[in-house]
N, C-alpha and C positions, 0 to 999 in steps of 0.2 A: 699262801700270795708268794713263797718263794719261787714256785711254777711261775709266774709273771714275773717276779724283777731279777733271776740268773736270765733268761734271752737279753733284759733289758742291759744290767750291769756286762756282760759278754760280749753283747756288741758296741757296748762304749769302750770296753777294753780293747776289741777290735781294730777299734777308730783310730784309739791313741796308739797301737801299735804302729796302723798305717799313717799317721801323722810322723812320726817318730824318725820311721824309713824315710819319708819323703823330704823331712828335714836334714835329716843326716845329706841325702842327694843333693839339698838345696845349698848345705855348709860346702860340700864337696866341691859344688861349682862355683863357691863364694857367691851367695846371691843373696844371702844374708849374712847379719854382725850382730856386734853389742845391740846396736840401738834397735833394730828390730826383737830381740832377745828381751829386751828392758820393755818394749812398746806392750809387745806379748803378757810378760810377766805382771804389768800394771793390768792391761784388759781380763784378764783372769781374775785377778784379786780383786778389780771393783764388779766383775760380774759375782765373784763369791760376796761382797757385799752387800751389792743391789738383792741378791737372794736374801738374804738377812734380815736389811729392811723391811722387804716385803712381808717375809714372816712376822715381824716386830708391827710391824701395820691391823695386819689380821688379828694377831693376836694367839692365834693356836694355831699349832702342825698336825698333821697325819704323820702317825709316828713312820708311818713308811714315805712319808713324801719328799724326803731329800734323797731316795733312792731311784726315784721316777724325776722329779724337778733337775739337781741338779746335770745329770747327764742328759738331759734334755735340752736345756738354755746353755750347759756349757760345755758338751760335749757335739751334739749330733746336727742342731742349728749351724752352729761356727763351722764345722766339717762340711755340711751340705754346702753353705754360705762358700768356703774355699772349690770346694769338689764344682759347683757351677760355674767359677770363674775360671777355673785350669780348665775346665769342656769348653767353655764359650771364648774363651783368651780373651777377655777384655783388658787389654794393656791398663785402663784407667785405674782400676783397680789389684793390678798386680803387687803391688806393694801393701796395699789393706788386705789381701787375702793371705799373703805372707805372715803377715802380725799376728792375722787371726789364729793362723795353724799353728804359728805360734802360743798362742793363747791355748788353744786346744791339748795341747803338752802340758802347759804348766798346769792346768786344769783338769787332768786326768792325775796327774801326778800329786798334785795337791787333795784331790777328792780320796788317792789310795790313801795316803798317809796320815792326811787330819782327820777321816771321816767320822771316827768315835767324839774328837775332841768336836767339831761341827753340829754334832745332834744335840753335845753336852753344856754347849756353846747358848743355846734354846733356853735352858734353866738361868743362865747369868743373864741374859737378857728381858726375859718373865714370857717366855712365851710358853703357852701351856700346850705339853704334847696330848693329843686323843688318840686311843688307841680301839 
């Protein structure tokens, strides 16, 4: 399974690095501020919580599931949304896309730092691990 998981996690890590570089450019141009950072953090924490709630409702989780679910819903999809807005230059969604980009950064950092805790949290909330 490591052969399948490693490319997914590497791609997520590469997207995280690209998001950090883009955010630094936005900071230099003063296009994002504290408000956007807070909204990005709230969005990231909300998505993490929503994923936990979904696992709780299901009652069980495949042991390697978070390695696919977390990058998909917290890195790939939001970064894809940012990229689409950036390519199409939709002014109405520009602010929202910046918040989503910051959410990608916070999600990536939280996923790296708290991955073991996140999976151990399943035991606390009563989600059965399936191997």
